[in-house]
C-alpha positions in Angstrom: 2.0 50.8 -21.1 0.4 47.5 -20.3 2.1 47.1 -16.8 2.5 50.2 -14.8 5.0 50.6 -12.0 2.2 51.5 -9.6 0.4 48.1 -9.8 -1.9 46.0 -11.9 -5.3 46.9 -13.2 -8.1 44.6 -12.8 -8.0 43.6 -16.4 -4.3 42.8 -16.2 -4.8 40.7 -13.1 -7.5 38.7 -14.8 -5.4 38.1 -17.8 -2.6 36.8 -15.6 -5.0 34.5 -13.7 -6.4 33.1 -17.0 -2.9 32.4 -18.4 -1.9 30.7 -15.1 -5.1 28.6 -15.3 -4.3 27.5 -18.8 -0.8 26.6 -17.9 -2.0 24.6 -14.8 -4.6 22.7 -17.0 -1.8 21.6 -19.3 0.8 20.7 -16.6 -1.2 18.9 -14.0 -2.4 16.1 -16.2 1.2 15.5 -17.3 2.3 14.9 -13.7 -0.7 12.6 -13.2 0.2 10.5 -16.2 3.9 10.4 -15.0 2.8 8.8 -11.7 0.7 6.2 -13.5 3.6 5.4 -15.9 6.0 5.0 -13.0 3.7 2.5 -11.3 3.3 0.5 -14.5 7.1 0.5 -15.1 7.6 -0.7 -11.5 5.0 -3.4 -11.9 6.6 -4.7 -15.1 10.0 -4.6 -13.5 8.9 -6.5 -10.5 7.2 -9.2 -12.6 10.3 -9.6 -14.8 12.6 -10.2 -11.8 10.2 -12.5 -10.0 9.5 -14.6 -13.1 13.2 -15.0 -13.8 13.8 -16.2 -10.2 10.9 -18.6 -10.5 12.7 -20.1 -13.5 15.9 -20.3 -11.6 14.1 -22.1 -8.7 12.6 -24.6 -11.2 16.0 -25.4 -12.7 17.5 -26.1 -9.3 14.5 -28.0 -7.8 14.0 -31.0 -10.1 11.9 -29.1 -12.6 9.4 -28.1 -9.9 7.9 -24.7 -9.2 7.6 -23.3 -5.6 4.9 -25.4 -3.9 2.0 -22.9 -3.7 1.0 -19.3 -2.8 1.2 -20.1 0.9 4.8 -21.3 0.6 6.0 -19.1 -2.2 7.6 -16.4 -0.1 9.4 -18.9 2.1 10.8 -20.9 -0.8 11.9 -17.7 -2.6 13.6 -15.8 0.2 15.2 -18.6 2.2 17.8 -21.2 1.5 16.4 -24.5 0.2 17.2 -28.1 -0.8 16.3 -29.7 -4.1 13.1 -31.2 -2.5 11.8 -27.6 -1.7 12.3 -27.7 2.0 13.7 -24.4 3.4 15.9 -23.2 6.2 17.8 -20.1 7.3 20.4 -18.9 4.9 23.7 -20.7 5.7 22.2 -23.8 7.1 24.3 -26.8 6.0 22.7 -28.9 3.2 20.5 -26.0 2.0 22.5 -25.0 -0.9 20.0 -23.3 -3.2 18.6 -19.8 -3.0 17.6 -17.3 -1.8 16.1 -16.2 -5.1 14.7 -12.9 -3.8 15.6 -10.7 -0.8 11.8 -10.1 -0.3 8.6 -10.2 -2.3 8.3 -6.8 -3.8 5.2 -4.7 -3.2 2.7 -4.4 -6.0 3.1 -0.6 -6.7 -0.7 -0.2 -7.2 -1.6 -1.7 -3.8 1.6 -1.1 -1.8 1.2 -4.7 -0.5 2.9 -8.0 -1.4 0.3 -10.6 -0.6 0.3 -13.7 -2.8 -2.7 -15.7 -3.5 -4.2 -18.0 -6.0 -7.8 -16.7 -5.8 -9.9 -14.3 -7.8 -8.7 -10.9 -9.1 -8.8 -8.4 -6.3 -8.1 -10.9 -3.5 -4.4 -10.3 -3.3 -1.6 -8.1 -4.7 0.0 -11.0 -6.7 -1.3 -14.2 -8.1 0.7 -17.4 -8.3 -0.1 -20.8 -9.8 2.2 -23.6 -8.7 1.3 -26.0 -11.5 2.2 -23.6 -14.3 4.6 -21.1 -12.5 2.3 -18.3 -13.6 3.0 -15.1 -11.6 1.1 -12.0 -12.3 -0.6 -8.9 -10.8 -3.9 -9.7 -9.1 -5.2 -6.4 -7.9 -7.2 -5.4 -11.0 -8.4 -7.3 -14.1 -6.7 -4.6 -16.3 -3.3 -5.7 -15.1 -3.5 -9.5 -15.2 -2.0 -9.6 -18.7 1.4 -8.2 -17.7 
């Protein structure tokens, strides 16, 4: 009998350890890939929502994008006028927005900084002349 009621032999214990090692070597990479896939999905989802709201902002603000990386958050999360000035939500005369509740975190950096500089200098990149909004944490993700 391979397994006895009294215990495992050394050979049986080694076989069990080897089988568990093989299973672990197959399962662990699958979990690692799942985490990476989740981050990429979250990144793409965040970009889709933000870009749609930038388009809505442009339509309501005389065909102009939010002013710049330094004013982007303010203009997207507060109420605004057609000239781009902002105020607390509910302020009379500020009839547009907010377009976002908050700027979402980049899932790869867990931060939401917005800049217009080189890759790696902020979580997100924004160009007010073109309305381009993209990930900015790593060159590999600038095409999304």
